[in-house]
NUSE-806941 format. One record per residue (C-alpha): residue number from 1; chain; x, y, z. Coordinates in Angstrom, 2 decimals, padded with zeros to 5 digits. Layout:
REM NUSE-806941
{seq->NUM, mol->A, east->X, north->Y, up->Z};
...
//
This chain:
REM NUSE-806941
{seq->1, mol->A, east->-035.86, north->022.18, up->041.32};
{seq->2, mol->A, east->-032.76, north->025.07, up->041.42};
{seq->3, mol->A, east->-031.19, north->021.16, up->042.47};
{seq->4, mol->A, east->-032.27, north->019.14, up->039.65};
{seq->5, mol->A, east->-030.91, north->022.12, up->037.61};
{seq->6, mol->A, east->-027.52, north->021.41, up->039.63};
{seq->7, mol->A, east->-027.86, north->018.13, up->038.64};
{seq->8, mol->A, east->-028.12, north->018.60, up->034.61};
{seq->9, mol->A, east->-025.71, north->020.67, up->034.83};
{seq->10, mol->A, east->-022.98, north->018.71, up->036.09};
{seq->11, mol->A, east->-023.92, north->015.75, up->033.98};
{seq->12, mol->A, east->-023.09, north->017.80, up->031.50};
{seq->13, mol->A, east->-019.99, north->019.12, up->032.67};
{seq->14, mol->A, east->-019.25, north->015.86, up->033.39};
{seq->15, mol->A, east->-020.25, north->014.07, up->029.49};
{seq->16, mol->A, east->-018.25, north->016.95, up->027.90};
{seq->17, mol->A, east->-015.23, north->016.19, up->030.34};
{seq->18, mol->A, east->-015.46, north->012.36, up->029.11};
{seq->19, mol->A, east->-015.57, north->013.35, up->025.39};
{seq->20, mol->A, east->-012.60, north->015.25, up->025.84};
{seq->21, mol->A, east->-010.68, north->013.17, up->027.49};
{seq->22, mol->A, east->-011.77, north->010.38, up->024.94};
{seq->23, mol->A, east->-011.35, north->012.04, up->022.01};
{seq->24, mol->A, east->-008.07, north->013.56, up->022.88};
{seq->25, mol->A, east->-006.36, north->012.68, up->019.90};
{seq->26, mol->A, east->-008.49, north->013.75, up->017.37};
{seq->27, mol->A, east->-009.55, north->016.95, up->018.85};
{seq->28, mol->A, east->-005.69, north->018.10, up->019.25};
{seq->29, mol->A, east->-005.21, north->016.98, up->015.77};
{seq->30, mol->A, east->-008.06, north->018.45, up->014.73};
{seq->31, mol->A, east->-008.42, north->021.81, up->016.31};
{seq->32, mol->A, east->-004.77, north->022.02, up->014.09};
{seq->33, mol->A, east->-006.21, north->021.86, up->010.95};
{seq->34, mol->A, east->-009.24, north->024.33, up->011.94};
{seq->35, mol->A, east->-007.63, north->027.12, up->012.06};
{seq->36, mol->A, east->-006.17, north->027.93, up->008.92};
{seq->37, mol->A, east->-007.79, north->024.58, up->006.98};
{seq->38, mol->A, east->-011.60, north->024.96, up->006.37};
{seq->39, mol->A, east->-011.73, north->022.90, up->004.19};
{seq->40, mol->A, east->-010.11, north->020.13, up->005.60};
{seq->41, mol->A, east->-011.58, north->020.85, up->008.35};
{seq->42, mol->A, east->-015.12, north->020.09, up->006.86};
{seq->43, mol->A, east->-013.90, north->016.68, up->006.42};
{seq->44, mol->A, east->-012.93, north->016.32, up->010.22};
{seq->45, mol->A, east->-016.74, north->015.76, up->010.77};
{seq->46, mol->A, east->-015.57, north->012.45, up->008.86};
{seq->47, mol->A, east->-013.62, north->011.18, up->011.95};
{seq->48, mol->A, east->-016.71, north->011.29, up->013.81};
{seq->49, mol->A, east->-018.04, north->008.40, up->011.13};
{seq->50, mol->A, east->-017.46, north->004.80, up->010.96};
{seq->51, mol->A, east->-014.54, north->004.24, up->009.76};
{seq->52, mol->A, east->-014.94, north->001.97, up->006.04};
{seq->53, mol->A, east->-013.19, north->-000.97, up->006.83};
{seq->54, mol->A, east->-014.47, north->-002.67, up->003.69};
{seq->55, mol->A, east->-011.47, north->-002.13, up->001.16};
{seq->56, mol->A, east->-009.62, north->-003.35, up->-002.04};
{seq->57, mol->A, east->-006.34, north->-002.15, up->-002.82};
{seq->58, mol->A, east->-004.89, north->-003.44, up->-006.07};
{seq->59, mol->A, east->-001.38, north->-004.09, up->-005.28};
{seq->60, mol->A, east->000.82, north->-002.98, up->-008.54};
{seq->61, mol->A, east->004.34, north->-003.93, up->-008.91};
{seq->62, mol->A, east->007.46, north->-001.81, up->-007.60};
{seq->63, mol->A, east->004.94, north->000.90, up->-006.58};
{seq->64, mol->A, east->005.39, north->001.63, up->-002.65};
{seq->65, mol->A, east->002.28, north->-000.95, up->-002.59};
{seq->66, mol->A, east->004.37, north->-003.86, up->000.18};
{seq->67, mol->A, east->004.69, north->-000.45, up->002.41};
{seq->68, mol->A, east->000.68, north->000.50, up->001.80};
{seq->69, mol->A, east->-000.39, north->-003.43, up->001.95};
{seq->70, mol->A, east->001.26, north->-003.63, up->005.46};
{seq->71, mol->A, east->-000.51, north->-000.40, up->006.65};
{seq->72, mol->A, east->-003.51, north->-002.58, up->005.62};
{seq->73, mol->A, east->-002.81, north->-005.63, up->007.67};
{seq->74, mol->A, east->-002.62, north->-003.90, up->010.38};
{seq->75, mol->A, east->-005.70, north->-001.69, up->010.39};
{seq->76, mol->A, east->-007.28, north->-004.80, up->009.84};
{seq->77, mol->A, east->-005.71, north->-006.83, up->013.05};
{seq->78, mol->A, east->-006.47, north->-003.61, up->015.06};
{seq->79, mol->A, east->-010.04, north->-003.44, up->014.08};
{seq->80, mol->A, east->-010.63, north->-007.42, up->013.77};
{seq->81, mol->A, east->-011.57, north->-007.96, up->009.85};
{seq->82, mol->A, east->-010.63, north->-009.68, up->008.03};
{seq->83, mol->A, east->-007.87, north->-010.20, up->005.05};
{seq->84, mol->A, east->-008.39, north->-013.15, up->001.87};
{seq->85, mol->A, east->-005.41, north->-014.38, up->001.48};
{seq->86, mol->A, east->-003.91, north->-016.49, up->-000.74};
{seq->87, mol->A, east->-004.54, north->-019.99, up->-000.56};
{seq->88, mol->A, east->-001.28, north->-021.78, up->-000.18};
{seq->89, mol->A, east->-000.48, north->-023.04, up->-003.42};
{seq->90, mol->A, east->-000.56, north->-019.43, up->-004.64};
{seq->91, mol->A, east->001.89, north->-018.98, up->-002.38};
{seq->92, mol->A, east->002.28, north->-015.01, up->-000.76};
{seq->93, mol->A, east->000.40, north->-014.19, up->-003.88};
{seq->94, mol->A, east->-003.04, north->-015.13, up->-006.21};
{seq->95, mol->A, east->-001.78, north->-016.98, up->-008.72};
{seq->96, mol->A, east->000.06, north->-013.95, up->-009.85};
{seq->97, mol->A, east->-000.31, north->-013.64, up->-013.00};
{seq->98, mol->A, east->-003.05, north->-015.44, up->-014.20};
{seq->99, mol->A, east->-006.33, north->-013.44, up->-013.35};
{seq->100, mol->A, east->-007.94, north->-013.11, up->-010.40};
{seq->101, mol->A, east->-010.54, north->-015.89, up->-009.00};
{seq->102, mol->A, east->-012.18, north->-016.45, up->-006.19};
{seq->103, mol->A, east->-010.94, north->-020.07, up->-005.95};
{seq->104, mol->A, east->-007.92, north->-018.64, up->-005.49};
{seq->105, mol->A, east->-008.26, north->-017.01, up->-001.98};
{seq->106, mol->A, east->-007.66, north->-019.27, up->000.90};
{seq->107, mol->A, east->-011.43, north->-020.50, up->002.77};
{seq->108, mol->A, east->-009.90, north->-019.43, up->006.24};
{seq->109, mol->A, east->-010.56, north->-016.12, up->005.03};
{seq->110, mol->A, east->-013.96, north->-015.69, up->004.15};
{seq->111, mol->A, east->-015.84, north->-013.54, up->003.73};
{seq->112, mol->A, east->-013.53, north->-010.99, up->003.51};
{seq->113, mol->A, east->-012.78, north->-007.20, up->004.44};
{seq->114, mol->A, east->-009.63, north->-006.55, up->002.98};
{seq->115, mol->A, east->-008.14, north->-007.71, up->-000.11};
{seq->116, mol->A, east->-004.39, north->-006.30, up->-000.57};
{seq->117, mol->A, east->-002.15, north->-009.08, up->-002.05};
{seq->118, mol->A, east->-000.79, north->-009.18, up->-005.55};
{seq->119, mol->A, east->-003.14, north->-009.97, up->-008.10};
{seq->120, mol->A, east->-003.96, north->-009.50, up->-011.91};
{seq->121, mol->A, east->-007.24, north->-007.39, up->-011.56};
{seq->122, mol->A, east->-010.87, north->-008.53, up->-012.69};
{seq->123, mol->A, east->-013.21, north->-006.86, up->-012.06};
{seq->124, mol->A, east->-016.52, north->-009.72, up->-011.58};
{seq->125, mol->A, east->-014.08, north->-012.02, up->-009.40};
{seq->126, mol->A, east->-014.13, north->-009.56, up->-007.19};
{seq->127, mol->A, east->-017.30, north->-008.14, up->-006.80};
{seq->128, mol->A, east->-018.39, north->-011.64, up->-006.02};
{seq->129, mol->A, east->-015.82, north->-011.65, up->-003.36};
{seq->130, mol->A, east->-016.12, north->-007.91, up->-001.90};
{seq->131, mol->A, east->-019.09, north->-006.82, up->000.21};
{seq->132, mol->A, east->-021.02, north->-004.21, up->-001.66};
{seq->133, mol->A, east->-019.59, north->-001.38, up->-000.23};
{seq->134, mol->A, east->-016.23, north->-002.39, up->-000.57};
{seq->135, mol->A, east->-014.28, north->000.85, up->-001.77};
{seq->136, mol->A, east->-010.98, north->000.14, up->-004.67};
{seq->137, mol->A, east->-007.69, north->001.49, up->-004.17};
{seq->138, mol->A, east->-004.84, north->001.50, up->-006.09};
{seq->139, mol->A, east->-001.08, north->002.70, up->-006.69};
{seq->140, mol->A, east->000.82, north->004.23, up->-009.23};
{seq->141, mol->A, east->004.82, north->004.74, up->-010.03};
{seq->142, mol->A, east->006.32, north->007.35, up->-012.16};
{seq->143, mol->A, east->007.01, north->004.93, up->-015.60};
{seq->144, mol->A, east->010.36, north->005.46, up->-016.26};
{seq->145, mol->A, east->011.67, north->004.65, up->-012.38};
{seq->146, mol->A, east->009.32, north->001.67, up->-011.50};
{seq->147, mol->A, east->010.81, north->000.04, up->-014.77};
{seq->148, mol->A, east->014.25, north->000.65, up->-013.99};
{seq->149, mol->A, east->013.31, north->-001.02, up->-010.56};
{seq->150, mol->A, east->011.40, north->-004.07, up->-012.86};
{seq->151, mol->A, east->014.70, north->-004.70, up->-014.35};
{seq->152, mol->A, east->016.57, north->-004.91, up->-011.29};
{seq->153, mol->A, east->014.33, north->-006.98, up->-009.57};
{seq->154, mol->A, east->012.87, north->-009.04, up->-012.02};
{seq->155, mol->A, east->016.11, north->-009.98, up->-014.33};
{seq->156, mol->A, east->017.00, north->-013.43, up->-012.88};
{seq->157, mol->A, east->012.87, north->-014.53, up->-013.97};
{seq->158, mol->A, east->012.30, north->-012.28, up->-016.79};
{seq->159, mol->A, east->013.44, north->-013.80, up->-020.08};
{seq->160, mol->A, east->013.17, north->-010.99, up->-022.02};
{seq->161, mol->A, east->015.90, north->-009.51, up->-019.29};
{seq->162, mol->A, east->018.73, north->-011.85, up->-020.31};
{seq->163, mol->A, east->020.58, north->-009.08, up->-022.43};
{seq->164, mol->A, east->024.26, north->-008.35, up->-022.54};
{seq->165, mol->A, east->025.69, north->-007.36, up->-019.04};
{seq->166, mol->A, east->022.25, north->-007.88, up->-017.64};
{seq->167, mol->A, east->021.72, north->-003.91, up->-018.98};
{seq->168, mol->A, east->018.96, north->-001.25, up->-018.96};
{seq->169, mol->A, east->020.42, north->000.47, up->-022.26};
{seq->170, mol->A, east->020.89, north->-002.66, up->-023.68};
{seq->171, mol->A, east->017.64, north->-004.06, up->-023.67};
{seq->172, mol->A, east->015.81, north->-000.06, up->-024.32};
{seq->173, mol->A, east->017.73, north->-000.02, up->-027.59};
{seq->174, mol->A, east->016.26, north->-002.80, up->-029.10};
{seq->175, mol->A, east->013.66, north->-003.70, up->-027.43};
{seq->176, mol->A, east->011.63, north->-005.76, up->-029.53};
{seq->177, mol->A, east->014.70, north->-007.97, up->-030.17};
{seq->178, mol->A, east->014.22, north->-009.40, up->-026.27};
{seq->179, mol->A, east->011.15, north->-008.77, up->-024.95};
{seq->180, mol->A, east->008.97, north->-012.39, up->-025.46};
{seq->181, mol->A, east->005.13, north->-012.13, up->-025.43};
{seq->182, mol->A, east->004.45, north->-014.88, up->-024.45};
{seq->183, mol->A, east->007.10, north->-015.57, up->-021.60};
{seq->184, mol->A, east->005.74, north->-016.52, up->-018.67};
{seq->185, mol->A, east->007.10, north->-013.19, up->-017.01};
{seq->186, mol->A, east->006.88, north->-010.80, up->-020.01};
{seq->187, mol->A, east->004.15, north->-009.13, up->-017.65};
{seq->188, mol->A, east->007.48, north->-007.59, up->-015.99};
{seq->189, mol->A, east->008.82, north->-005.90, up->-019.01};
{seq->190, mol->A, east->006.18, north->-004.07, up->-020.71};
{seq->191, mol->A, east->003.46, north->-001.85, up->-019.48};
{seq->192, mol->A, east->002.93, north->-003.81, up->-016.05};
{seq->193, mol->A, east->000.56, north->-001.15, up->-014.44};
{seq->194, mol->A, east->-001.95, north->-002.47, up->-017.67};
{seq->195, mol->A, east->-001.17, north->-005.61, up->-016.75};
{seq->196, mol->A, east->-001.44, north->-005.81, up->-013.48};
{seq->197, mol->A, east->-004.93, north->-003.47, up->-013.80};
{seq->198, mol->A, east->-006.19, north->-006.80, up->-016.54};
{seq->199, mol->A, east->-005.45, north->-004.63, up->-019.55};
{seq->200, mol->A, east->-004.05, north->-005.73, up->-022.50};
{seq->201, mol->A, east->-000.03, north->-004.81, up->-022.39};
{seq->202, mol->A, east->001.34, north->-005.49, up->-026.23};
{seq->203, mol->A, east->-001.82, north->-002.97, up->-027.49};
{seq->204, mol->A, east->-000.06, north->-001.29, up->-030.19};
{seq->205, mol->A, east->001.11, north->002.40, up->-029.55};
{seq->206, mol->A, east->-001.25, north->003.78, up->-032.33};
{seq->207, mol->A, east->-004.47, north->002.60, up->-029.91};
{seq->208, mol->A, east->-005.49, north->005.71, up->-028.70};
{seq->209, mol->A, east->-009.12, north->004.73, up->-028.54};
{seq->210, mol->A, east->-007.99, north->001.95, up->-026.61};
{seq->211, mol->A, east->-005.58, north->004.10, up->-024.05};
{seq->212, mol->A, east->-008.85, north->006.26, up->-023.36};
{seq->213, mol->A, east->-010.98, north->003.02, up->-022.55};
{seq->214, mol->A, east->-008.42, north->001.49, up->-020.05};
{seq->215, mol->A, east->-008.46, north->005.66, up->-017.68};
{seq->216, mol->A, east->-011.69, north->005.55, up->-018.52};
{seq->217, mol->A, east->-012.09, north->002.36, up->-016.66};
{seq->218, mol->A, east->-009.87, north->002.35, up->-014.27};
{seq->219, mol->A, east->-011.46, north->005.57, up->-013.37};
{seq->220, mol->A, east->-014.77, north->004.06, up->-012.96};
{seq->221, mol->A, east->-013.46, north->001.32, up->-010.65};
{seq->222, mol->A, east->-011.57, north->002.49, up->-008.12};
{seq->223, mol->A, east->-012.13, north->005.40, up->-005.89};
{seq->224, mol->A, east->-008.46, north->006.51, up->-005.02};
{seq->225, mol->A, east->-005.57, north->005.83, up->-007.46};
{seq->226, mol->A, east->-002.15, north->006.45, up->-005.22};
{seq->227, mol->A, east->001.16, north->007.89, up->-007.01};
{seq->228, mol->A, east->003.73, north->006.79, up->-004.90};
{seq->229, mol->A, east->006.09, north->009.63, up->-006.17};
{seq->230, mol->A, east->003.24, north->011.82, up->-003.09};
{seq->231, mol->A, east->002.42, north->008.63, up->-001.07};
{seq->232, mol->A, east->001.89, north->010.90, up->001.96};
{seq->233, mol->A, east->-000.33, north->013.10, up->000.62};
{seq->234, mol->A, east->-002.30, north->010.16, up->-001.07};
{seq->235, mol->A, east->-002.92, north->009.51, up->002.45};
{seq->236, mol->A, east->-004.71, north->012.45, up->002.95};
{seq->237, mol->A, east->-007.31, north->011.43, up->000.40};
{seq->238, mol->A, east->-006.95, north->008.24, up->001.42};
{seq->239, mol->A, east->-007.63, north->008.85, up->005.21};
{seq->240, mol->A, east->-011.16, north->011.22, up->004.47};
{seq->241, mol->A, east->-012.00, north->009.56, up->001.73};
{seq->242, mol->A, east->-011.95, north->006.39, up->004.43};
{seq->243, mol->A, east->-012.97, north->007.86, up->007.10};
{seq->244, mol->A, east->-009.53, north->006.85, up->009.31};
{seq->245, mol->A, east->-007.67, north->008.55, up->012.01};
{seq->246, mol->A, east->-003.87, north->010.09, up->011.56};
{seq->247, mol->A, east->-003.03, north->006.30, up->013.69};
{seq->248, mol->A, east->-004.21, north->004.26, up->011.29};
{seq->249, mol->A, east->-001.80, north->005.81, up->007.84};
{seq->250, mol->A, east->000.85, north->005.64, up->009.91};
{seq->251, mol->A, east->004.25, north->003.78, up->007.92};
{seq->252, mol->A, east->007.68, north->002.58, up->007.44};
{seq->253, mol->A, east->008.81, north->002.41, up->003.82};
{seq->254, mol->A, east->009.33, north->-001.45, up->003.24};
{seq->255, mol->A, east->010.33, north->-003.18, up->000.55};
{seq->256, mol->A, east->013.47, north->-001.51, up->-000.63};
{seq->257, mol->A, east->017.24, north->-001.81, up->-002.64};
{seq->258, mol->A, east->020.05, north->-000.81, up->-001.57};
{seq->259, mol->A, east->021.38, north->002.22, up->-003.32};
{seq->260, mol->A, east->024.45, north->000.85, up->-004.51};
{seq->261, mol->A, east->020.93, north->-001.00, up->-006.64};
{seq->262, mol->A, east->019.73, north->001.66, up->-008.09};
{seq->263, mol->A, east->020.70, north->003.55, up->-011.38};
{seq->264, mol->A, east->019.87, north->007.24, up->-012.98};
{seq->265, mol->A, east->017.93, north->007.35, up->-015.45};
{seq->266, mol->A, east->019.43, north->009.82, up->-018.27};
{seq->267, mol->A, east->016.81, north->011.47, up->-019.79};
{seq->268, mol->A, east->017.41, north->010.15, up->-023.12};
{seq->269, mol->A, east->017.16, north->006.55, up->-021.58};
{seq->270, mol->A, east->013.54, north->008.33, up->-019.35};
{seq->271, mol->A, east->011.47, north->008.99, up->-022.90};
{seq->272, mol->A, east->012.74, north->005.42, up->-023.89};
{seq->273, mol->A, east->011.23, north->003.92, up->-021.37};
{seq->274, mol->A, east->008.49, north->005.80, up->-021.49};
{seq->275, mol->A, east->007.91, north->005.10, up->-025.09};
{seq->276, mol->A, east->008.44, north->001.44, up->-024.67};
{seq->277, mol->A, east->005.45, north->001.46, up->-021.60};
{seq->278, mol->A, east->003.47, north->004.09, up->-023.31};
{seq->279, mol->A, east->000.09, north->002.76, up->-021.79};
{seq->280, mol->A, east->001.73, north->002.54, up->-018.39};
{seq->281, mol->A, east->003.04, north->006.03, up->-018.87};
{seq->282, mol->A, east->-000.56, north->007.25, up->-019.93};
{seq->283, mol->A, east->-002.12, north->005.69, up->-016.89};
{seq->284, mol->A, east->000.75, north->007.76, up->-014.48};
{seq->285, mol->A, east->000.45, north->011.37, up->-016.32};
{seq->286, mol->A, east->-003.66, north->011.01, up->-016.17};
{seq->287, mol->A, east->-003.19, north->009.86, up->-012.30};
{seq->288, mol->A, east->-000.99, north->011.99, up->-011.77};
{seq->289, mol->A, east->-002.71, north->015.04, up->-012.55};
{seq->290, mol->A, east->-006.27, north->013.77, up->-010.78};
{seq->291, mol->A, east->-004.47, north->013.27, up->-007.54};
{seq->292, mol->A, east->-003.18, north->017.25, up->-007.47};
{seq->293, mol->A, east->-006.52, north->018.29, up->-008.85};
{seq->294, mol->A, east->-007.45, north->016.35, up->-005.88};
{seq->295, mol->A, east->-005.24, north->018.17, up->-003.68};
{seq->296, mol->A, east->-005.77, north->021.30, up->-004.68};
{seq->297, mol->A, east->-009.17, north->020.95, up->-003.87};
{seq->298, mol->A, east->-008.31, north->020.90, up->-000.49};
{seq->299, mol->A, east->-005.32, north->023.65, up->-001.05};
{seq->300, mol->A, east->-001.90, north->022.72, up->-000.44};
{seq->301, mol->A, east->-001.17, north->024.04, up->002.93};
{seq->302, mol->A, east->-003.42, north->022.69, up->004.16};
{seq->303, mol->A, east->-002.53, north->018.99, up->002.67};
{seq->304, mol->A, east->001.01, north->020.26, up->004.20};
{seq->305, mol->A, east->-000.11, north->020.82, up->007.14};
{seq->306, mol->A, east->-001.85, north->017.22, up->007.49};
{seq->307, mol->A, east->001.27, north->015.65, up->006.28};
{seq->308, mol->A, east->003.70, north->017.21, up->008.48};
{seq->309, mol->A, east->000.63, north->016.01, up->011.24};
{seq->310, mol->A, east->000.39, north->012.52, up->009.96};
{seq->311, mol->A, east->004.66, north->012.19, up->010.36};
{seq->312, mol->A, east->004.49, north->013.47, up->014.44};
{seq->313, mol->A, east->001.76, north->010.21, up->014.33};
{seq->314, mol->A, east->004.28, north->008.51, up->012.96};
{seq->315, mol->A, east->007.30, north->009.09, up->014.84};
{seq->316, mol->A, east->004.89, north->008.77, up->018.32};
{seq->317, mol->A, east->004.55, north->005.86, up->017.12};
{seq->318, mol->A, east->008.53, north->004.81, up->016.63};
{seq->319, mol->A, east->009.36, north->006.45, up->019.72};
{seq->320, mol->A, east->006.30, north->004.73, up->021.39};
{seq->321, mol->A, east->007.76, north->000.65, up->019.31};
{seq->322, mol->A, east->011.23, north->000.88, up->020.08};
{seq->323, mol->A, east->012.28, north->003.11, up->022.92};
{seq->324, mol->A, east->013.03, north->006.64, up->021.25};
{seq->325, mol->A, east->015.19, north->005.09, up->019.07};
{seq->326, mol->A, east->014.05, north->004.32, up->014.97};
{seq->327, mol->A, east->014.60, north->000.34, up->013.78};
{seq->328, mol->A, east->017.51, north->000.08, up->012.01};
{seq->329, mol->A, east->017.82, north->-000.32, up->008.44};
{seq->330, mol->A, east->019.82, north->-003.00, up->007.61};
{seq->331, mol->A, east->021.27, north->-005.68, up->004.62};
{seq->332, mol->A, east->018.79, north->-008.95, up->005.40};
{seq->333, mol->A, east->021.54, north->-010.81, up->005.81};
{seq->334, mol->A, east->022.67, north->-008.34, up->009.09};
{seq->335, mol->A, east->018.85, north->-008.87, up->010.17};
{seq->336, mol->A, east->018.87, north->-011.06, up->013.50};
{seq->337, mol->A, east->015.76, north->-011.56, up->013.70};
{seq->338, mol->A, east->014.69, north->-013.80, up->011.42};
{seq->339, mol->A, east->011.12, north->-012.73, up->011.12};
{seq->340, mol->A, east->012.28, north->-009.15, up->010.09};
{seq->341, mol->A, east->014.12, north->-010.40, up->006.96};
{seq->342, mol->A, east->012.53, north->-009.83, up->003.68};
{seq->343, mol->A, east->013.27, north->-011.77, up->000.56};
{seq->344, mol->A, east->015.92, north->-011.56, up->-002.04};
{seq->345, mol->A, east->014.87, north->-012.18, up->-005.62};
{seq->346, mol->A, east->018.20, north->-012.56, up->-006.08};
{seq->347, mol->A, east->022.61, north->-012.62, up->-005.65};
{seq->348, mol->A, east->022.23, north->-009.62, up->-008.05};
{seq->349, mol->A, east->019.81, north->-007.39, up->-005.83};
{seq->350, mol->A, east->019.79, north->-006.53, up->-002.14};
{seq->351, mol->A, east->016.39, north->-006.06, up->-000.76};
{seq->352, mol->A, east->017.07, north->-004.29, up->003.01};
{seq->353, mol->A, east->014.49, north->-004.40, up->005.53};
{seq->354, mol->A, east->014.81, north->-003.56, up->009.61};
{seq->355, mol->A, east->016.27, north->-005.12, up->012.52};
{seq->356, mol->A, east->015.40, north->-004.25, up->016.21};
{seq->357, mol->A, east->017.80, north->-001.43, up->018.46};
{seq->358, mol->A, east->020.04, north->-003.99, up->020.61};
{seq->359, mol->A, east->019.11, north->-003.64, up->023.76};
{seq->360, mol->A, east->015.17, north->-004.39, up->022.18};
{seq->361, mol->A, east->016.81, north->-007.68, up->021.09};
{seq->362, mol->A, east->015.78, north->-009.73, up->024.33};
{seq->363, mol->A, east->012.43, north->-008.00, up->025.17};
{seq->364, mol->A, east->011.16, north->-008.88, up->021.77};
{seq->365, mol->A, east->011.46, north->-012.39, up->021.64};
{seq->366, mol->A, east->008.48, north->-013.26, up->021.68};
{seq->367, mol->A, east->004.94, north->-011.77, up->020.59};
{seq->368, mol->A, east->004.18, north->-009.51, up->023.59};
{seq->369, mol->A, east->005.17, north->-006.50, up->021.06};
{seq->370, mol->A, east->003.66, north->-008.26, up->018.11};
{seq->371, mol->A, east->002.17, north->-004.92, up->016.69};
{seq->372, mol->A, east->005.36, north->-003.03, up->016.55};
{seq->373, mol->A, east->007.09, north->-006.00, up->014.77};
{seq->374, mol->A, east->004.22, north->-005.87, up->012.25};
{seq->375, mol->A, east->005.66, north->-002.46, up->011.73};
{seq->376, mol->A, east->008.59, north->-003.16, up->010.24};
{seq->377, mol->A, east->007.50, north->-006.94, up->009.45};
{seq->378, mol->A, east->008.10, north->-008.42, up->006.23};
{seq->379, mol->A, east->005.41, north->-009.09, up->003.40};
{seq->380, mol->A, east->006.14, north->-013.06, up->002.65};
{seq->381, mol->A, east->006.54, north->-013.33, up->007.08};
{seq->382, mol->A, east->003.30, north->-010.90, up->007.45};
{seq->383, mol->A, east->000.84, north->-013.17, up->005.19};
{seq->384, mol->A, east->001.65, north->-016.15, up->007.06};
{seq->385, mol->A, east->001.44, north->-014.81, up->010.31};
{seq->386, mol->A, east->-001.68, north->-013.39, up->009.66};
{seq->387, mol->A, east->-003.42, north->-016.64, up->007.64};
{seq->388, mol->A, east->-001.99, north->-018.72, up->010.69};
{seq->389, mol->A, east->-003.98, north->-016.05, up->013.26};
{seq->390, mol->A, east->-007.13, north->-015.82, up->011.02};
{seq->391, mol->A, east->-006.97, north->-019.58, up->010.08};
{seq->392, mol->A, east->-007.01, north->-020.17, up->013.84};
{seq->393, mol->A, east->-009.77, north->-018.02, up->014.56};
{seq->394, mol->A, east->-011.84, north->-019.85, up->011.73};
{seq->395, mol->A, east->-011.69, north->-023.45, up->013.48};
{seq->396, mol->A, east->-012.86, north->-021.28, up->016.45};
{seq->397, mol->A, east->-016.16, north->-020.47, up->014.51};
{seq->398, mol->A, east->-016.80, north->-023.12, up->013.37};
{seq->399, mol->A, east->-016.61, north->-026.00, up->015.85};
{seq->400, mol->A, east->-019.04, north->-028.75, up->015.40};
//
C-alpha cells in the first residue's frame, strides 16, 4: 500500500512538472498579470480554452488594417487554417469596390476559417460563406488623419482629388466642386469607412436617424471594433475575445508612408475634414469611446501591463528572427529582397517596407525562414504566396 501511494505521488509530481514545462511561457506571462490584475487574470483562464479560429476581419482603408491582416495570415498558417482569398480576376481584393459576393472567393480557399482581404461589407454574403460561430472584427481610424492619408495615397486614382497642385486645402475649400459621387473611386473621397462597412457614404449631414442606424448595425454585427490610434490596446481586447496567446498578436507595422509624404493638419482643416466625412466621424467617436469603456473595465494599469508583455514578446520574436537586430526600415527601391518590396501607389507617394540585415540576406535566400519573412512581407506578395500554398493543399486533398 505505501508503495502504491509513493507511485501515485511520483506520477502527480511528474505530471505537474510536465505541465509547468510545456506551459512555462503561459505561466510566466499570466503570473505577471495575476499579481496586480485580477480582472485580467480572471480572463487568464481563457488561455486554457481552445483558440477561436473562425474570424472575419473587415479590412478598412488606411487604418493599420494591413498590419492586422498580416497578423491573421500568420495565425492561420501556424494553425493550419484556411483563409478565404480573392479570385485572381479580383486581384488581392474581393473585387472592391463592388459589394462582397461569395462568387469573388477563390474555390481553392473554401471552406474558410478566416477572411481579411479588402471588401465592401455585405453581411448576408459573409454569413453564407463563414462558419456560424465566426467572430466579426473591424478597425477604424480618426477621420481627419485617415482622409489625409487617403488623399495622398489615392491621388492618382480618384478623380475627385484632381485639384490644383494636388492640394488637400484646395479640395477641402470647396469639396462639392470637386467631388464626383459616381466616379469609380469616389469612395476614397467621402466617408470611406461608411462605404467599406456597406453604408451610404452620401447621406445628407442632417440625417441623424441614418447615423444612429449605422452605429447600431455595426454594434450588432461586430464583436470588436479596433481603433488604429490605440492598436496595442485593441489587441488586448482581441486576444481575450479569441482566447489567443501573446505570441499570436505580435506584429510589425506595414504599409506606411515616408514621414516626408505626410502633412500636418491644422485644427481648422481637421474640423473641415470631419464635417465632410461626418458619418465616419460619428462612427469613430462612438467606437473610440466604446473601446475605452471596455478597457477601463479591465483597469488601465492592467491593460498597460499586458501591452508591455505583448511588446516584450514582439521583441523576442524579432531577435529570434533577425539575429538580435530589427529588420531595416527602407524605401521600396532600396529593399534588396524583392518579396519584401511594398506596392507603390504612385511616384508621388513612397511606401516604406523592411529589408533584411546584411549578415542575414544570404541565409534568408531560401524558404527555410519563411515564417520570419512573412512577419515583414507586404500584402500583395503574402496574398499570392498564401494562395499558392492553399491551392497546393486543395489539389492534394481533392486528387481522384
